[in-house]
TORKOL-4160 file (C-alpha; in steps of 0.2 Angstrom, whole numbers, padded with zeros to 4 digits, m for minus):
333
<pt num="1" X="m0260" Y="1288" Z="0396"/>
<pt num="2" X="m0269" Y="1302" Z="0405"/>
<pt num="3" X="m0273" Y="1317" Z="0395"/>
<pt num="4" X="m0267" Y="1334" Z="0400"/>
<pt num="5" X="m0275" Y="1351" Z="0396"/>
<pt num="6" X="m0272" Y="1369" Z="0398"/>
<pt num="7" X="m0283" Y="1384" Z="0403"/>
<pt num="8" X="m0298" Y="1393" Z="0396"/>
<pt num="9" X="m0293" Y="1411" Z="0397"/>
<pt num="10" X="m0302" Y="1418" Z="0382"/>
<pt num="11" X="m0310" Y="1416" Z="0365"/>
<pt num="12" X="m0297" Y="1427" Z="0356"/>
<pt num="13" X="m0283" Y="1414" Z="0355"/>
<pt num="14" X="m0295" Y="1400" Z="0349"/>
<pt num="15" X="m0297" Y="1395" Z="0330"/>
<pt num="16" X="m0314" Y="1393" Z="0322"/>
<pt num="17" X="m0311" Y="1374" Z="0322"/>
<pt num="18" X="m0308" Y="1374" Z="0341"/>
<pt num="19" X="m0323" Y="1385" Z="0345"/>
<pt num="20" X="m0334" Y="1373" Z="0335"/>
<pt num="21" X="m0326" Y="1358" Z="0344"/>
<pt num="22" X="m0331" Y="1366" Z="0360"/>
<pt num="23" X="m0349" Y="1369" Z="0354"/>
<pt num="24" X="m0350" Y="1351" Z="0348"/>
<pt num="25" X="m0344" Y="1344" Z="0365"/>
<pt num="26" X="m0357" Y="1355" Z="0374"/>
<pt num="27" X="m0371" Y="1346" Z="0364"/>
<pt num="28" X="m0372" Y="1330" Z="0374"/>
<pt num="29" X="m0372" Y="1340" Z="0391"/>
<pt num="30" X="m0386" Y="1350" Z="0384"/>
<pt num="31" X="m0396" Y="1334" Z="0382"/>
<pt num="32" X="m0392" Y="1329" Z="0400"/>
<pt num="33" X="m0401" Y="1344" Z="0406"/>
<pt num="34" X="m0418" Y="1337" Z="0400"/>
<pt num="35" X="m0416" Y="1320" Z="0409"/>
<pt num="36" X="m0425" Y="1318" Z="0426"/>
<pt num="37" X="m0408" Y="1312" Z="0433"/>
<pt num="38" X="m0395" Y="1324" Z="0429"/>
<pt num="39" X="m0380" Y="1318" Z="0439"/>
<pt num="40" X="m0365" Y="1310" Z="0431"/>
<pt num="41" X="m0349" Y="1302" Z="0438"/>
<pt num="42" X="m0338" Y="1310" Z="0426"/>
<pt num="43" X="m0328" Y="1321" Z="0439"/>
<pt num="44" X="m0331" Y="1309" Z="0453"/>
<pt num="45" X="m0316" Y="1312" Z="0465"/>
<pt num="46" X="m0311" Y="1328" Z="0457"/>
<pt num="47" X="m0312" Y="1345" Z="0466"/>
<pt num="48" X="m0317" Y="1362" Z="0457"/>
<pt num="49" X="m0312" Y="1378" Z="0466"/>
<pt num="50" X="m0324" Y="1392" Z="0463"/>
<pt num="51" X="m0313" Y="1408" Z="0466"/>
<pt num="52" X="m0325" Y="1423" Z="0464"/>
<pt num="53" X="m0316" Y="1439" Z="0468"/>
<pt num="54" X="m0330" Y="1449" Z="0461"/>
<pt num="55" X="m0349" Y="1448" Z="0465"/>
<pt num="56" X="m0358" Y="1435" Z="0454"/>
<pt num="57" X="m0374" Y="1426" Z="0454"/>
<pt num="58" X="m0378" Y="1418" Z="0438"/>
<pt num="59" X="m0360" Y="1413" Z="0433"/>
<pt num="60" X="m0355" Y="1406" Z="0450"/>
<pt num="61" X="m0371" Y="1396" Z="0452"/>
<pt num="62" X="m0370" Y="1390" Z="0434"/>
<pt num="63" X="m0352" Y="1384" Z="0437"/>
<pt num="64" X="m0357" Y="1376" Z="0453"/>
<pt num="65" X="m0372" Y="1367" Z="0445"/>
<pt num="66" X="m0361" Y="1361" Z="0431"/>
<pt num="67" X="m0348" Y="1354" Z="0443"/>
<pt num="68" X="m0361" Y="1346" Z="0454"/>
<pt num="69" X="m0369" Y="1338" Z="0439"/>
<pt num="70" X="m0352" Y="1331" Z="0434"/>
<pt num="71" X="m0350" Y="1323" Z="0451"/>
<pt num="72" X="m0336" Y="1335" Z="0457"/>
<pt num="73" X="m0333" Y="1342" Z="0474"/>
<pt num="74" X="m0332" Y="1361" Z="0476"/>
<pt num="75" X="m0322" Y="1373" Z="0486"/>
<pt num="76" X="m0330" Y="1391" Z="0486"/>
<pt num="77" X="m0322" Y="1408" Z="0489"/>
<pt num="78" X="m0332" Y="1423" Z="0487"/>
<pt num="79" X="m0327" Y="1441" Z="0486"/>
<pt num="80" X="m0335" Y="1447" Z="0503"/>
<pt num="81" X="m0326" Y="1433" Z="0512"/>
<pt num="82" X="m0310" Y="1434" Z="0503"/>
<pt num="83" X="m0293" Y="1436" Z="0512"/>
<pt num="84" X="m0290" Y="1450" Z="0500"/>
<pt num="85" X="m0301" Y="1460" Z="0511"/>
<pt num="86" X="m0288" Y="1458" Z="0525"/>
<pt num="87" X="m0273" Y="1463" Z="0514"/>
<pt num="88" X="m0268" Y="1446" Z="0507"/>
<pt num="89" X="m0261" Y="1447" Z="0489"/>
<pt num="90" X="m0270" Y="1438" Z="0475"/>
<pt num="91" X="m0255" Y="1426" Z="0472"/>
<pt num="92" X="m0255" Y="1421" Z="0490"/>
<pt num="93" X="m0274" Y="1418" Z="0490"/>
<pt num="94" X="m0273" Y="1407" Z="0475"/>
<pt num="95" X="m0258" Y="1398" Z="0481"/>
<pt num="96" X="m0267" Y="1394" Z="0497"/>
<pt num="97" X="m0281" Y="1387" Z="0486"/>
<pt num="98" X="m0269" Y="1377" Z="0476"/>
<pt num="99" X="m0262" Y="1369" Z="0492"/>
<pt num="100" X="m0279" Y="1361" Z="0496"/>
<pt num="101" X="m0276" Y="1352" Z="0479"/>
<pt num="102" X="m0291" Y="1356" Z="0468"/>
<pt num="103" X="m0291" Y="1350" Z="0450"/>
<pt num="104" X="m0295" Y="1366" Z="0442"/>
<pt num="105" X="m0299" Y="1384" Z="0447"/>
<pt num="106" X="m0314" Y="1394" Z="0440"/>
<pt num="107" X="m0309" Y="1412" Z="0443"/>
<pt num="108" X="m0318" Y="1429" Z="0441"/>
<pt num="109" X="m0309" Y="1445" Z="0445"/>
<pt num="110" X="m0312" Y="1464" Z="0442"/>
<pt num="111" X="m0294" Y="1466" Z="0435"/>
<pt num="112" X="m0292" Y="1462" Z="0417"/>
<pt num="113" X="m0278" Y="1449" Z="0415"/>
<pt num="114" X="m0279" Y="1442" Z="0433"/>
<pt num="115" X="m0284" Y="1424" Z="0427"/>
<pt num="116" X="m0269" Y="1424" Z="0415"/>
<pt num="117" X="m0258" Y="1430" Z="0429"/>
<pt num="118" X="m0264" Y="1415" Z="0440"/>
<pt num="119" X="m0262" Y="1403" Z="0426"/>
<pt num="120" X="m0244" Y="1408" Z="0424"/>
<pt num="121" X="m0241" Y="1405" Z="0443"/>
<pt num="122" X="m0251" Y="1389" Z="0447"/>
<pt num="123" X="m0248" Y="1371" Z="0440"/>
<pt num="124" X="m0267" Y="1368" Z="0437"/>
<pt num="125" X="m0280" Y="1373" Z="0424"/>
<pt num="126" X="m0288" Y="1390" Z="0426"/>
<pt num="127" X="m0305" Y="1394" Z="0419"/>
<pt num="128" X="m0309" Y="1413" Z="0416"/>
<pt num="129" X="m0326" Y="1416" Z="0423"/>
<pt num="130" X="m0324" Y="1435" Z="0418"/>
<pt num="131" X="m0310" Y="1447" Z="0421"/>
<pt num="132" X="m0312" Y="1465" Z="0421"/>
<pt num="133" X="m0317" Y="1472" Z="0404"/>
<pt num="134" X="m0307" Y="1459" Z="0395"/>
<pt num="135" X="m0316" Y="1443" Z="0392"/>
<pt num="136" X="m0330" Y="1431" Z="0398"/>
<pt num="137" X="m0326" Y="1415" Z="0387"/>
<pt num="138" X="m0339" Y="1403" Z="0393"/>
<pt num="139" X="m0352" Y="1417" Z="0390"/>
<pt num="140" X="m0346" Y="1419" Z="0373"/>
<pt num="141" X="m0347" Y="1400" Z="0370"/>
<pt num="142" X="m0364" Y="1398" Z="0377"/>
<pt num="143" X="m0371" Y="1413" Z="0367"/>
<pt num="144" X="m0363" Y="1405" Z="0351"/>
<pt num="145" X="m0370" Y="1388" Z="0356"/>
<pt num="146" X="m0388" Y="1396" Z="0359"/>
<pt num="147" X="m0387" Y="1405" Z="0342"/>
<pt num="148" X="m0382" Y="1389" Z="0333"/>
<pt num="149" X="m0396" Y="1379" Z="0342"/>
<pt num="150" X="m0409" Y="1392" Z="0338"/>
<pt num="151" X="m0404" Y="1397" Z="0320"/>
<pt num="152" X="m0395" Y="1381" Z="0314"/>
<pt num="153" X="m0379" Y="1390" Z="0309"/>
<pt num="154" X="m0369" Y="1405" Z="0314"/>
<pt num="155" X="m0360" Y="1408" Z="0297"/>
<pt num="156" X="m0368" Y="1422" Z="0287"/>
<pt num="157" X="m0380" Y="1428" Z="0301"/>
<pt num="158" X="m0381" Y="1446" Z="0304"/>
<pt num="159" X="m0379" Y="1449" Z="0323"/>
<pt num="160" X="m0382" Y="1466" Z="0332"/>
<pt num="161" X="m0374" Y="1469" Z="0349"/>
<pt num="162" X="m0381" Y="1484" Z="0357"/>
<pt num="163" X="m0377" Y="1493" Z="0373"/>
<pt num="164" X="m0361" Y="1497" Z="0383"/>
<pt num="165" X="m0348" Y="1489" Z="0372"/>
<pt num="166" X="m0333" Y="1497" Z="0380"/>
<pt num="167" X="m0335" Y="1490" Z="0397"/>
<pt num="168" X="m0342" Y="1473" Z="0392"/>
<pt num="169" X="m0332" Y="1458" Z="0393"/>
<pt num="170" X="m0347" Y="1448" Z="0386"/>
<pt num="171" X="m0346" Y="1459" Z="0370"/>
<pt num="172" X="m0328" Y="1455" Z="0367"/>
<pt num="173" X="m0330" Y="1436" Z="0369"/>
<pt num="174" X="m0345" Y="1437" Z="0358"/>
<pt num="175" X="m0337" Y="1447" Z="0345"/>
<pt num="176" X="m0322" Y="1435" Z="0344"/>
<pt num="177" X="m0332" Y="1419" Z="0344"/>
<pt num="178" X="m0345" Y="1425" Z="0331"/>
<pt num="179" X="m0333" Y="1434" Z="0319"/>
<pt num="180" X="m0322" Y="1418" Z="0319"/>
<pt num="181" X="m0337" Y="1408" Z="0315"/>
<pt num="182" X="m0342" Y="1419" Z="0300"/>
<pt num="183" X="m0356" Y="1430" Z="0307"/>
<pt num="184" X="m0358" Y="1448" Z="0302"/>
<pt num="185" X="m0357" Y="1458" Z="0318"/>
<pt num="186" X="m0363" Y="1476" Z="0320"/>
<pt num="187" X="m0361" Y="1485" Z="0336"/>
<pt num="188" X="m0371" Y="1500" Z="0342"/>
<pt num="189" X="m0371" Y="1511" Z="0358"/>
<pt num="190" X="m0367" Y="1528" Z="0365"/>
<pt num="191" X="m0350" Y="1535" Z="0359"/>
<pt num="192" X="m0345" Y="1536" Z="0377"/>
<pt num="193" X="m0347" Y="1517" Z="0378"/>
<pt num="194" X="m0339" Y="1512" Z="0362"/>
<pt num="195" X="m0321" Y="1507" Z="0362"/>
<pt num="196" X="m0309" Y="1517" Z="0351"/>
<pt num="197" X="m0305" Y="1509" Z="0335"/>
<pt num="198" X="m0318" Y="1495" Z="0338"/>
<pt num="199" X="m0318" Y="1491" Z="0320"/>
<pt num="200" X="m0301" Y="1482" Z="0322"/>
<pt num="201" X="m0311" Y="1468" Z="0330"/>
<pt num="202" X="m0319" Y="1464" Z="0313"/>
<pt num="203" X="m0336" Y="1473" Z="0317"/>
<pt num="204" X="m0346" Y="1486" Z="0309"/>
<pt num="205" X="m0351" Y="1501" Z="0320"/>
<pt num="206" X="m0369" Y="1508" Z="0317"/>
<pt num="207" X="m0373" Y="1526" Z="0319"/>
<pt num="208" X="m0389" Y="1521" Z="0329"/>
<pt num="209" X="m0398" Y="1506" Z="0336"/>
<pt num="210" X="m0411" Y="1507" Z="0323"/>
<pt num="211" X="m0397" Y="1505" Z="0310"/>
<pt num="212" X="m0389" Y="1491" Z="0319"/>
<pt num="213" X="m0406" Y="1481" Z="0320"/>
<pt num="214" X="m0410" Y="1483" Z="0302"/>
<pt num="215" X="m0411" Y="1466" Z="0295"/>
<pt num="216" X="m0403" Y="1458" Z="0310"/>
<pt num="217" X="m0405" Y="1439" Z="0313"/>
<pt num="218" X="m0399" Y="1440" Z="0331"/>
<pt num="219" X="m0400" Y="1455" Z="0343"/>
<pt num="220" X="m0389" Y="1453" Z="0359"/>
<pt num="221" X="m0393" Y="1467" Z="0371"/>
<pt num="222" X="m0380" Y="1472" Z="0385"/>
<pt num="223" X="m0384" Y="1482" Z="0401"/>
<pt num="224" X="m0374" Y="1498" Z="0406"/>
<pt num="225" X="m0359" Y="1492" Z="0416"/>
<pt num="226" X="m0360" Y="1505" Z="0430"/>
<pt num="227" X="m0349" Y="1495" Z="0441"/>
<pt num="228" X="m0334" Y="1497" Z="0429"/>
<pt num="229" X="m0337" Y="1515" Z="0424"/>
<pt num="230" X="m0326" Y="1528" Z="0432"/>
<pt num="231" X="m0338" Y="1542" Z="0428"/>
<pt num="232" X="m0356" Y="1545" Z="0422"/>
<pt num="233" X="m0356" Y="1542" Z="0403"/>
<pt num="234" X="m0374" Y="1546" Z="0399"/>
<pt num="235" X="m0386" Y="1559" Z="0405"/>
<pt num="236" X="m0399" Y="1548" Z="0412"/>
<pt num="237" X="m0406" Y="1531" Z="0412"/>
<pt num="238" X="m0423" Y="1538" Z="0405"/>
<pt num="239" X="m0413" Y="1546" Z="0390"/>
<pt num="240" X="m0403" Y="1530" Z="0387"/>
<pt num="241" X="m0419" Y="1520" Z="0386"/>
<pt num="242" X="m0426" Y="1532" Z="0374"/>
<pt num="243" X="m0411" Y="1532" Z="0362"/>
<pt num="244" X="m0403" Y="1515" Z="0364"/>
<pt num="245" X="m0416" Y="1504" Z="0372"/>
<pt num="246" X="m0423" Y="1489" Z="0362"/>
<pt num="247" X="m0442" Y="1489" Z="0363"/>
<pt num="248" X="m0455" Y="1481" Z="0352"/>
<pt num="249" X="m0456" Y="1495" Z="0339"/>
<pt num="250" X="m0438" Y="1496" Z="0337"/>
<pt num="251" X="m0436" Y="1477" Z="0335"/>
<pt num="252" X="m0448" Y="1477" Z="0320"/>
<pt num="253" X="m0433" Y="1483" Z="0310"/>
<pt num="254" X="m0425" Y="1466" Z="0313"/>
<pt num="255" X="m0429" Y="1450" Z="0303"/>
<pt num="256" X="m0447" Y="1443" Z="0307"/>
<pt num="257" X="m0439" Y="1428" Z="0316"/>
<pt num="258" X="m0426" Y="1438" Z="0325"/>
<pt num="259" X="m0418" Y="1430" Z="0340"/>
<pt num="260" X="m0416" Y="1441" Z="0356"/>
<pt num="261" X="m0403" Y="1438" Z="0368"/>
<pt num="262" X="m0396" Y="1446" Z="0385"/>
<pt num="263" X="m0382" Y="1439" Z="0396"/>
<pt num="264" X="m0390" Y="1445" Z="0412"/>
<pt num="265" X="m0394" Y="1453" Z="0423"/>
<pt num="266" X="m0407" Y="1463" Z="0414"/>
<pt num="267" X="m0412" Y="1481" Z="0418"/>
<pt num="268" X="m0430" Y="1480" Z="0412"/>
<pt num="269" X="m0436" Y="1496" Z="0405"/>
<pt num="270" X="m0418" Y="1503" Z="0402"/>
<pt num="271" X="m0408" Y="1493" Z="0389"/>
<pt num="272" X="m0423" Y="1481" Z="0385"/>
<pt num="273" X="m0442" Y="1483" Z="0386"/>
<pt num="274" X="m0451" Y="1470" Z="0396"/>
<pt num="275" X="m0462" Y="1464" Z="0381"/>
<pt num="276" X="m0445" Y="1461" Z="0372"/>
<pt num="277" X="m0437" Y="1452" Z="0386"/>
<pt num="278" X="m0452" Y="1440" Z="0388"/>
<pt num="279" X="m0458" Y="1440" Z="0370"/>
<pt num="280" X="m0458" Y="1425" Z="0358"/>
<pt num="281" X="m0441" Y="1430" Z="0351"/>
<pt num="282" X="m0432" Y="1429" Z="0367"/>
<pt num="283" X="m0420" Y="1415" Z="0371"/>
<pt num="284" X="m0414" Y="1423" Z="0387"/>
<pt num="285" X="m0418" Y="1408" Z="0398"/>
<pt num="286" X="m0412" Y="1396" Z="0386"/>
<pt num="287" X="m0395" Y="1405" Z="0387"/>
<pt num="288" X="m0395" Y="1401" Z="0406"/>
<pt num="289" X="m0399" Y="1382" Z="0403"/>
<pt num="290" X="m0386" Y="1381" Z="0389"/>
<pt num="291" X="m0373" Y="1390" Z="0400"/>
<pt num="292" X="m0374" Y="1375" Z="0412"/>
<pt num="293" X="m0371" Y="1363" Z="0397"/>
<pt num="294" X="m0356" Y="1373" Z="0390"/>
<pt num="295" X="m0348" Y="1374" Z="0407"/>
<pt num="296" X="m0350" Y="1356" Z="0410"/>
<pt num="297" X="m0341" Y="1353" Z="0394"/>
<pt num="298" X="m0327" Y="1365" Z="0398"/>
<pt num="299" X="m0325" Y="1357" Z="0416"/>
<pt num="300" X="m0325" Y="1340" Z="0408"/>
<pt num="301" X="m0311" Y="1344" Z="0395"/>
<pt num="302" X="m0300" Y="1353" Z="0407"/>
<pt num="303" X="m0302" Y="1343" Z="0423"/>
<pt num="304" X="m0311" Y="1327" Z="0419"/>
<pt num="305" X="m0301" Y="1317" Z="0406"/>
<pt num="306" X="m0291" Y="1308" Z="0418"/>
<pt num="307" X="m0307" Y="1304" Z="0428"/>
<pt num="308" X="m0316" Y="1298" Z="0413"/>
<pt num="309" X="m0302" Y="1285" Z="0410"/>
<pt num="310" X="m0304" Y="1277" Z="0427"/>
<pt num="311" X="m0316" Y="1263" Z="0431"/>
<pt num="312" X="m0333" Y="1269" Z="0434"/>
<pt num="313" X="m0329" Y="1285" Z="0425"/>
<pt num="314" X="m0343" Y="1292" Z="0414"/>
<pt num="315" X="m0343" Y="1303" Z="0399"/>
<pt num="316" X="m0356" Y="1307" Z="0386"/>
<pt num="317" X="m0343" Y="1310" Z="0372"/>
<pt num="318" X="m0333" Y="1294" Z="0371"/>
<pt num="319" X="m0327" Y="1298" Z="0353"/>
<pt num="320" X="m0318" Y="1315" Z="0357"/>
<pt num="321" X="m0302" Y="1318" Z="0348"/>
<pt num="322" X="m0288" Y="1319" Z="0359"/>
<pt num="323" X="m0276" Y="1329" Z="0348"/>
<pt num="324" X="m0289" Y="1342" Z="0344"/>
<pt num="325" X="m0294" Y="1344" Z="0362"/>
<pt num="326" X="m0276" Y="1347" Z="0368"/>
<pt num="327" X="m0275" Y="1361" Z="0355"/>
<pt num="328" X="m0291" Y="1369" Z="0361"/>
<pt num="329" X="m0284" Y="1378" Z="0376"/>
<pt num="330" X="m0267" Y="1386" Z="0380"/>
<pt num="331" X="m0253" Y="1373" Z="0385"/>
<pt num="332" X="m0251" Y="1369" Z="0403"/>
<pt num="333" X="m0237" Y="1379" Z="0410"/>
């Protein structure tokens, strides 16, 4: 009997066990990235629709690479060529995509909750590739995966997330994933870029970046989300860099073997100094590589189980537990 899956809309609804399962499923796909031949037939005959209603480079290319390496065909919709520019509604646009019979939709949108809205109106899996200031679940998963690969564990680690917390969907997905897995998360940034009552997410709010970095095992640096701010929230980039930027001197407050992360794109010399971004502690490029593996795992779990059961189907995780997979994401509607 073919397996059925739901959607990947956020980290918040997932349990720690489900997050760990997703990380475990990503490991074989990470190993595939090291092979000379990276092409699988796992999603042969499947079609992945990439519906990006907001500009994207890294995430769109990462999902496209993941789909291609799984053997899937792709349909591409990008913001600058979307029918929304001509006045078409979001629902009509995605229904048009659905009429072309893709097997799942990977969706990015500037409005928080848009992927959930689409998931409630389409009969196929929806993967949230970032929605407004809400969540970016695959980024949260790849960051957790990278930390576990580098540090060997997540539970008990001290993680500092520094920058524009209020407007960052990456911050939210990281916070949900890391706190559920037992990390001690501290956030720091300008008061104008800090969500009200952010402590309710289970984090500690530091008074300064120096305080946040003190004894940190992991530092995740976020850029200023200018495209999501409705007003200027800081006096100047120069002043922001001086007060909140992570440079080599400031990084000395962290553990000697600290792991430095950044989801990209980076503004060198603003939120992160060049010698930190390119330094020995940086795993920024490893995040990019791991992102392909994590997205391969998510695409496989949501769109590929039927394909893997067919003759010629290929999967690096033949022992996956069906009952647990089905609880990993929200039910199909």
